[in-house]
LUMKEPA-323835 format. One record per atom (N, C-alpha, C, O, CB): residue in three letters; x, y, z. Coordinates in steps of 0.05 Angstrom, whole numbers, plus 5000, padded with zeros to 4 digits. Glycine has a CB too. Example, Ala and Ser with C-alpha at 12.3 -4.5 7.8 and 13.67 -1.06 7.14 Angstrom:
ALA526448865156;ALA524649105156;ALA526449345156;ALA528549345169;ALA522649115181;SER525749555142;SER527349795143;SER525850015157;SER526850235161;SER528249885114;
END
This chain:
ILE349849964729;ILE347349834722;ILE347749554726;ILE349649414717;ILE346449884695;GLU345749484742;GLU345749174745;GLU343449044731;GLU341249144728;GLU345649084775;THR343948844724;THR341548684709;THR341848394717;THR344048294722;THR341548704674;TRP339648274717;TRP339647984722;TRP337647844697;TRP335347914693;TRP338347934755;ASP339247644684;ASP337947514660;ASP337947234670;ASP340147124671;ASP339547564632;TRP335247084678;TRP335046864686;TRP334146684660;TRP332546794645;TRP333246874710;ASP335046434653;ASP333446214635;ASP333445984651;ASP335545874658;ASP334946144605;PHE331245904658;PHE330945724677;PHE330545424663;PHE330145214676;PHE328645834694;GLY330645424635;GLY330945194619;GLY328045104610;GLY325945224615;GLY332444964635;GLU328344854593;GLU325944784579;GLU323944684596;GLU324344514614;GLU326444604559;GLY321644784590;GLY319044694605;GLY318644834630;GLY316944754646;GLY319044394611;ALA320345084635;ALA319845204660;ALA317245394657;ALA316645454633;ALA322445364671;ILE316045484674;ILE313845714677;ILE314245884701;ILE313345794722;ILE310745584679;PRO315446114699;PRO315846264675;PRO318746124664;PRO320145994680;PRO316046614682;ARG319646164633;ARG321846084630;ARG324246324635;ARG326446244642;ARG321645974603;TYR323646584632;TYR325546764636;TYR324846934663;TYR322646944673;TYR325746914610;ALA326747054672;ALA326547264694;ALA328447484691;ALA330447434678;ALA327047144721;SER328047754702;SER330047934699;SER330448074724;SER331648284724;SER329548104678;THR329347974746;THR330048084774;THR331947874787;THR332247644778;THR327348124793;ARG333247974812;ARG334647834825;ARG333447544838;ARG334747334840;ARG335348004841;GLY331147584845;GLY329147364856;GLY329747384892;GLY330947564904;GLY330146984840;PRO328447164904;PRO328146914891;PRO325946854871;PRO323846974871;PRO327946734910;HIS326546654855;HIS323746594837;HIS322646324842;HIS324046144849;HIS324246594806;GLU320046294839;GLU318346064840;GLU318145964812;GLU317546134795;GLU315646124853;VAL318545734805;VAL318545624777;VAL317245334777;VAL317845154793;VAL321745594765;LEU315345304760;LEU314145064753;LEU314944964728;LEU314845084707;LEU311645084753;TYR315744704732;TYR316444544707;TYR314544314700;TYR313544144715;TYR319244414711;THR314144324673;THR312044204663;THR312543864660;THR310643714656;THR311544344637;GLU314743794662;GLU315743534659;GLU318643484674;GLU320343664674;GLU315743474629;PRO319143254684;PRO321343204700;PRO323543154679;PRO323243104655;PRO320842974720;GLY326243174695;GLY328443134679;GLY330643334689;GLY330443504707;GLY327743184649;ASN332843284675;ASN334943484682;ASN335043784668;ASN335343794644;ASN337543354674;LYS334743974680;LYS334844224675;LYS337044404673;LYS338544414692;LYS333544294688;ASN337444554654;ASN340044724652;ASN338945024659;ASN337245134645;ASN341444714619;VAL340045124680;VAL339245404688;VAL341645564685;VAL343845484693;VAL338045434718;ARG341245804673;ARG343046004663;ARG342546254676;ARG340246344678;ARG342846024634;LEU344746414685;LEU344146704697;LEU346646824682;LEU348946734680;LEU344046744736;SER345747034674;SER347447244664;SER347547554679;SER345847724674;SER346547284634;LEU349147584693;LEU349247834707;LEU350948044700;LEU353347994697;LEU349647784730;ASN350048274697;ASN351448524685;ASN352148714708;ASN350548894712;ASN349648674661;HIS354048674721;HIS354948924742;HIS357348964745;HIS358648824760;HIS354148894768;LEU358749204730;LEU361049254728;LEU362149074707;LEU362249154684;LEU362149234753;ASP363148834714;ASP364248644699;ASP361948424692;ASP359948374706;ASP366548534715;HIS362548324668;HIS359948154654;HIS360847854674;HIS363147764676;HIS360048124609;LEU358447754685;LEU358847484697;LEU356647314685;LEU354347404682;LEU358747494729;PHE357447034675;PHE355946854669;PHE355646574684;PHE357746444688;PHE356646834646;GLU353446474692;GLU353346254711;GLU351746064698;GLU349646134687;GLU352346324738;GLU352645764698;GLU350745594686;GLU350945334709;GLU353045264720;GLU351345514652;ASN348645244711;ASN348445014730;ASN345744834720;ASN344044914704;ASN348045144763;TYR345844624733;TYR343644444724;TYR342244364747;TYR343644384768;TYR344544214708;LEU339844264749;LEU338044134769;LEU336843914756;LEU336643874732;LEU335844304779;VAL335843734779;VAL334243504774;VAL331543544780;VAL331043564804;VAL335143274787;VAL329743554763;VAL326843614772;VAL325443344767;VAL325543204747;VAL325343864753;ARG323943274795;ARG322742974798;ARG319743064796;ARG318943274804;ARG323642794829;ASP318242884785;ASP315542924789;ASP314142854816;ASP315042674830;ASP314442784770;GLN312042994822;GLN310642904850;GLN309742584846;GLN308842504825;GLN307743124857;PRO310142434868;PRO309142184868;PRO305942214871;PRO304642394882;PRO310542024891;PHE304941974856;PHE302141974855;PHE301041714863;PHE301941514852;PHE301242064830;ALA298941704883;ALA298441474891;ALA295741364880;ALA293641494878;ALA298641474917;ASP295941094873;ASP293141024860;ASP293240724862;ASP295440624864;ASP292841124826;PHE291240574863;PHE290740264866;PHE288040204864;PHE286240354870;PHE291640154893;THR287839964854;THR285639824851;THR285639544871;THR287839474881;THR285339774820;PHE283439384875;PHE283139154889;PHE281138964880;PHE279039014869;PHE282639214914;THR282038694887;THR279838504879;THR279738304905;THR281638254920;THR280538334849;ARG277238204908;ARG276738044931;ARG276237754925;ARG274737694906;ARG274638164945;PHE277237574939;PHE276137304940;PHE276037234964;PHE278137244978;PHE277437104925;ASN273437134976;ASN272537125002;ASN274037355017;ASN274137585009;ASN272936845014;MET275237265041;MET277037495056;MET279437535046;MET280937645063;MET277437455084;ASN280637495024;ASN283437585015;ASN282837804995;ASN280937784978;ASN285237345001;ILE284237974997;ILE283938204980;ILE287038214971;ILE289038204985;ILE282538484995;THR286738244944;THR289138314926;THR289338604915;THR287838694898;THR289138134902;PHE291438714927;PHE291739014917;PHE293839074896;PHE296138994900;PHE292339184939;THR293139214875;THR294839224852;THR295339564854;THR293539734855;THR293139104821;SER298039624853;SER298739874854;SER299039994825;SER300339874808;SER301139894869;GLN297840254820;GLN297940374797;GLN299140644804;GLN298440844791;GLN295340374784;ALA300740654821;ALA302340874833;ALA304240964804;ALA304840814785;ALA304340744864;ARG304841244807;ARG306541354788;ARG308641524799;ARG308041684817;ARG305141494770;TYR311041514792;TYR313341694798;TYR314341614825;TYR315641774839;TYR312542014797;ALA313741394834;ALA314141294863;ALA316241074865;ALA316040874851;ALA311541174874;ASN318441094883;ASN320040844883;ASN319740694910;ASN321240514916;ASN323040904877;GLU317640774928;GLU317340644955;GLU314240674960;GLU312940864953;GLU319240804980;ILE313340464973;ILE310540434976;ILE309840345003;ILE310840125010;ILE309540244957;LEU308540465020;LEU306840355042;LEU304440365045;LEU303140575044;LEU307340445061;TRP303140085050;TRP300640005049;TRP299839995080;TRP301239875096;TRP300239735033;ILE297240135088;ILE295940115114;ILE293439985111;ILE291540105101;ILE295640385127;PHE293239715120;PHE290839615117;PHE288039625129;PHE285939505123;PHE291439435117;GLY288639835150;GLY286439875169;GLY285939675190;GLY284139735206;GLY284039895154;ASP286939475193;ASP286739315216;ASP289039245235;ASP289239045249;ASP285839095207;GLY290939495234;GLY293439465246;GLY295939345232;GLY298039345244;GLY293039325267;THR295739245209;THR297739185194;THR298439365171;THR296839515160;THR297338955188;THR301039325163;THR301939425138;THR303739275120;THR304339045126;THR303239635143;SER304439365100;SER306139195079;SER307539425060;SER306539645054;SER304038975058;SER309739365053;SER311839555034;SER311839355009;SER313739394995;SER315639625049;GLU310239134999;GLU310339014974;GLU309139204958;GLU307739394966;GLU309238744971;GLN309739104929;GLN309039324907;GLN306039184905;GLN304539364898;GLN311239344874;ASN304938974907;ASN302138864900;ASN301838684923;ASN302438444918;ASN301838694869;PRO300938724950;PRO300438574964;PRO297938394964;PRO295938474952;PRO300738684982;MET297938154975;MET295238034983;MET294738025016;MET296337905031;MET295037734970;HIS293038115021;HIS292338105051;HIS289837965058;HIS287837995043;HIS292138385062;THR289637825079;THR287537705091;THR286337825114;THR287937905132;THR288137475096;TYR283637855117;TYR282238025136;TYR280737765152;TYR280037555141;TYR279938265119;PHE280637815180;PHE279337595191;PHE276337675204;PHE275137515218;PHE281437475214;THR275337915201;THR273138035209;THR271438145187;THR272838255170;THR273938225227;LYS269038145182;LYS267438245162;LYS266638535175;LYS264738595189;LYS264838055155;GLU268538685166;GLU268038995172;GLU268839185148;GLU269639095126;GLU269839085198;ARG268539405152;ARG269339635130;ARG272039745141;ARG272239855163;ARG266839905128;PHE274139695123;PHE276839775129;PHE277740015110;PHE277340025085;PHE278739525126;GLU278940195125;GLU280140445107;GLU283340345098;GLU285040305115;GLU280340785129;VAL283640305076;VAL286140235065;VAL287740485053;VAL286840635037;VAL285540015044;ARG290040505062;ARG291540735051;ARG294040635042;ARG295440465052;ARG292040965072;GLN294440795018;GLN296840745002;GLN298640994999;GLN297841194987;GLN296140644975;ILE301140985011;ILE302441235014;ILE305041174996;ILE306140954998;ILE303041315047;VAL305941364979;VAL307941284959;VAL310041584963;VAL309241814969;VAL306241224923;TYR312341494959;TYR314741654965;TYR316541594940;TYR316741374929;TYR316141574994;ASN317841834932;ASN320341834912;ASN322841974924;ASN324442064908;ASN319741994884;GLY323341994951;GLY325242094962;GLY326242414958;GLY328042524970;GLY327041924954;THR324942504943;THR324942854936;THR322742964941;THR322643134960;THR325442954906;CYS320442904927;CYS317943084935;CYS316542954960;CYS316942724969;CYS315643104908;PRO314643144970;PRO312843044989;PRO311242814983;PRO310242814960;PRO311243224996;PRO310842634998;PRO309442394994;PRO306342424984;PRO305142634988;PRO309642265019;ASP305042224973;ASP301942254966;ASP300841994976;ASP301841774976;ASP301142294934;THR298342074984;THR296441815002;THR294241814985;THR293342014975;THR295241875038;LEU293241594983;LEU290541514970;LEU289141364991;LEU290341175000;LEU290741324944;MET286741415002;MET285241225015;MET282541105003;MET281041264993;MET284641335039;GLN281940845004;GLN279640734994;GLN278640565016;GLN280140515035;GLN280140584969;ILE276040465016;ILE274540325030;ILE273940025022;ILE272339975004;ILE272440475031;VAL274939875032;VAL274539535030;VAL272239445050;VAL272639425074;VAL277439365040;ASP270139395039;ASP267639355048;ASP267639065052;ASP267638935031;ASP265539445030;LEU267638935073;LEU267138625076;LEU264638625095;LEU263738395099;LEU269938435091;LYS263638775105;LYS261238775118;LYS258938765101;LYS257138605107;LYS261038975134;ASN258638905082;ASN256538855060;ASN257538705040;ASN255838625024;ASN255539095048;GLY260038645036;GLY260738445013;GLY260838584984;GLY259438774977;GLY258338205011;THR262738464969;THR263138504942;THR263138284927;THR264738254909;THR265338634938;GLY261038094935;GLY260937844924;GLY259337654940;GLY258037734959;GLY263437764920;ILE259437384933;ILE258337164950;ILE260837024966;ILE262836944955;ILE256736944931;ASP260336984992;ASP262436855002;ASP262236575002;ASP260136465007;ASP262936945025;ALA264736434995;ALA264536154988;ALA263135965008;ALA261535785002;ALA267336054985;GLU263836045035;GLU262535905057;GLU259335925059;GLU257935735063;GLU263735995082;GLU258436185055;GLU255336265049;GLU254036095032;GLU251835985035;GLU255036535038;LEU255636095010;LEU254435984983;LEU254335694988;LEU252335584978;LEU256336064955;ASP256035535001;ASP256035295005;ASP254235195023;ASP253034985017;ASP258235225011;GLN253535345048;GLN251535335064;GLN248735365053;GLN246935225062;GLN252035495082;ALA248235545035;ALA245835595027;ALA244935405003;ALA242635414994;ALA245835875019;LEU246835234996;LEU245835034977;LEU244834774980;LEU246234624992;LEU247434994963;THR242834704971;THR241634424973;THR241334324946;THR240234454928;THR238734424988;ILE242534024942;ILE241833904919;ILE240033594921;ILE240433404936;ILE244633884904;TRP238233654901;TRP236133404905;TRP235233314877;TRP235333474859;TRP233333494923;PRO234333064874;PRO235332824890;PRO238132784878;PRO238732834855;PRO233432544888;ASN239732694897;ASN242332574891;ASN242832344912;ASN242932384937;ASN244532794891;PRO243332084897;PRO243432044872;PRO241332124857;PRO239232154870;PRO243931834867;THR241332154828;THR238932214808;THR239232014782;THR241531954775;THR239032544798;ALA237031924770;ALA237131804746;ALA236832014727;ALA237431934705;ALA235231604743;GLY236032254728;GLY235432414708;GLY236032734718;GLY238232834714;GLY232332364700;LYS234132864729;LYS234733164734;LYS235333164765;LYS234732994781;LYS232033374726;ILE236833424771;ILE237433504795;ILE236933784795;ILE237233924775;ILE240033434803;THR236133884820;THR235134154823;THR236934224848;THR237334074867;THR231834184828;LEU237934514844;LEU239834664856;LEU238034884873;LEU237135084863;LEU241734794834;LEU237834814899;LEU235835034920;LEU237635204934;LEU239735124944;LEU233834864946;PHE236935424935;PHE238735624949;PHE236935704967;PHE234735744958;PHE239935854933;ASN237335754994;ASN236035855012;ASN235536195013;ASN234236325029;ASN237235755032;MET236936284993;MET236836584991;MET237136654959;MET238236484944;MET239336735011;ILE236336854950;ILE236736884922;ILE239837004917;ILE240637194931;ILE234237084909;PRO241336894899;PRO244236984898;PRO244137214883;PRO242637264864;PRO246436784887;SER246237384895;SER246237684887;SER247537754863;SER247937984855;SER247337844908;GLU248437524850;GLU249437524822;GLU249637274805;GLU249437054817;GLU251937634823;PRO249937294778;PRO249537064763;PRO251636834769;PRO253936914775;PRO249637134733;LEU251236564770;LEU252836384775;LEU253836194750;LEU252336114732;LEU251536264794;ASN256336134752;ASN257035964729;ASN256935674743;ASN257835614765;ASN260036054714;ILE255635504723;ILE255035224735;ILE256135054712;ILE255735084688;ILE251635164742;SER257934834725;SER258934644707;SER258934394722;SER259134374747;SER261634724697;ILE258634144703;ILE258633904716;ILE261233754701;ILE261333764676;ILE255633754713;MET263033634714;MET265333504700;MET265233204712;MET264033144733;MET268433674706;THR266933014695;THR267632744702;THR269632794720;THR270733014720;THR268532554678;ILE270432604739;ILE272632624753;ILE275432604743;ILE277432604757;ILE272432474769;THR275332594720;THR277732634703;THR278132884694;THR280332944684;THR277732474682;GLY276033074695;GLY276133344685;GLY274733424660;GLY274933654651;GLY278733404682;LYS273333244648;LYS271833264622;LYS269333454631;LYS268033394651;LYS270732934610;THR268933714613;THR266333854624;THR264233694606;THR264733644583;THR266134214619;MET261533604621;MET259633474612;MET257233744607;MET255633734589;MET258933214633;LEU257433924623;LEU254734134625;LEU256334404636;LEU257934404655;LEU251934024651;LEU255534644618;LEU256134874625;LEU254435074619;LEU253635134596;LEU258334924616;GLN253635214643;GLN251635424635;GLN251935654655;GLN253335624675;GLN248535324636;VAL250735884649;VAL251036104670;VAL247936174674;VAL246336224656;VAL253036384658;SER247436174700;SER244636184712;SER243936504717;SER245836644719;SER244436004742;ASP241636594718;ASP240936854727;ASP240336804760;ASP240636584771;ASP238136974710;SER239637034773;SER239737034800;SER236736914807;SER234837064811;SER240537344812;ARG236336614809;ARG234536464813;ARG234936314844;ARG237236294854;ARG234436284787;GLN233036234855;GLN233236094878;GLN233235784874;GLN234335614889;GLN231136184894;GLU231835734850;GLU231735444844;GLU232535404813;GLU231435534794;GLU228735314851;ILE234435224812;ILE235835184785;ILE235534864778;ILE236534704794;ILE239235274788;GLU234234774759;GLU234234484748;GLU236434474727;GLU236934644709;GLU231434404735;LEU237634214732;LEU239234104713;LEU238633844702;LEU237933664717;LEU241734104721;ASP238833804677;ASP237933554666;ASP240433364656;ASP241733434637;ASP235933614643;ILE240933144671;ILE243233004667;ILE242632714655;ILE244332544651;ILE244732994694;PHE240132684650;PHE238832404637;PHE240832284621;PHE241532054627;PHE236132444617;ASP242032404601;ASP243932284581;ASP246532204593;ASP247832024582;ASP244532474559;PHE247332304612;PHE249732244625;PHE250131914634;PHE248431794646;PHE249832444650;PRO252331814628;PRO253031554633;PRO252931574666;PRO253031784679;PRO256131454618;GLU252631324675;GLU252131344703;GLU255131324714;GLU257031244700;GLU250031104715;GLY255431414739;GLY257931484752;GLY257831724773;GLY255831844781;GLY259931554730;LEU260231784779;LEU261031994800;LEU261532274785;LEU263132274767;LEU263831904816;TYR260632464789;TYR260932734776;TYR261932964798;TYR261332944822;TYR258032834763;ILE263133134787;ILE263433414803;ILE261933634792;ILE262433734770;ILE266333514803;LEU259833724810;LEU258533974805;LEU260234204817;LEU261134214840;LEU255733964817;GLN260434384798;GLN261934634803;GLN260734894806;GLN260034944783;GLN263534674785;ILE260135074819;ILE258735314822;ILE260535524827;ILE261935514847;ILE256735294843;ALA260735714811;ALA262635924813;ALA261336224808;ALA259936294789;ALA264835854793;SER262036384830;SER261236684830;SER263836824822;SER266036714819;SER259936804860;ARG263237064820;ARG265837264813;ARG268237234836;ARG270537304831;ARG264737614815;THR267337104861;THR269337144882;THR269336884899;THR270536884921;THR268537404899;SER268036704890;SER267436384906;SER267136194886;SER266336234863;SER264436354925;LEU268135954899;LEU267935694884;LEU267035474903;LEU268335414923;LEU270635614871;VAL265135364896;VAL264135104912;VAL263934884894;VAL262834904872;VAL261335134926;ASN265034644903;ASN265034404889;ASN263434174904;ASN264134104927;ASN268034334883;ARG261334064892;ARG259833814902;ARG260233584890;ARG261733604870;ARG257033824901;ARG259333354895;ARG259433084883;ARG256533054878;ARG254633124892;ARG260632854902;ILE256332934856;ILE253632834849;ILE254132554838;ILE256232484828;ILE252133024827;VAL251832394843;VAL251732094828;VAL249432064810;VAL247132114815;VAL251531844849;LYS250631974785;LYS248331944767;LYS247931604763;LYS249731454756;LYS248932114736;MET245331534770;MET244831264769;MET244031184740;MET243731334721;MET242631214789;GLY243630924738;GLY242830784711;GLY240130884705;GLY238830964724;GLY242730454712;ARG239130894679;ARG236830954671;ARG234430764678;ARG232130814670;ARG237230984647;
END
């Protein structure tokens, strides 16, 4: 009589088998696994060995944009090697690369992750610079007109388009002291009152989620 008694170790599905095999086993978690075989055929034979179970690598990432610069943040798991394919003919093996594009197009970005044991995993996401994910700094600067400048009281910010998102507006002295800070809604014309400011030179700063524009304004005496 010949019997095969397999114990594939903790976390194995199935845990046990009673035929010669081969057997396909799924482990619910990675780690070192003790595998035991007890064979009865004339004389009793007992074998024990161990194997290392590794998890399948899992690709995942996020990205943020500042103008044409994209910062990629890897959230991959169970991987010890990463390949980025940016869709413009360039690649990187850094963990969290920053990449600059030079044309406003839609790029297919792929992250491929490896762990040296299991098959690699790939994730593709679209980086859309054609339609934009925010206001481009150059476009914002070109769209903005400030008048009157110099001014004795109020200034008006006039955009030749309606901003697609709220803007953080601040006015600072040349030493960095903040004199005014406000968040505007998406309006084409914004009025700021600096009547009570001392005369002198100030820095007007307009910031979106992805862009920053600085302009100088002059406050005249009352």
